[in-house]
C-alpha angles and dihedrals in degrees: 000000000000115000114221135193119204119195110211120228096224116034089185091058124137107269089213086076091064097092092054092047092047089051090054091050091048089051087059092052096260118135111209111227099174136006124200136167095268105020144031124210117210141161133213138174119267089245093053091044092052091046090053103035106020125241113000119209134162094055127131122179091345096306134094106274093203115020093188091067101032108117125215112264123236114270113228111242094243091057098047092093091062108022126062100176139016121191138163106260120247119234110260118226129195112253090247091059125075114247 
């Protein structure tokens, strides 16, 4: 599974819109794993990601293998009203572990 981060266009949005937005994401093969005020975390299969965004490189174990060279992914037209950026999520490391 590919881990995705979606930056929302309006962090002050009405949270009652979340079910409709999540339904749009699910229709694109993205499974929402967390939903905050400014971002949504989701995951999708490599096949669904490549169908939606084109070839996906720079991924290791579902995360961006090099965040400095991971480009933004194309935003589907029906999500542009709500999403300003989609990227492959970086792996998070505890502060006591080297990154």
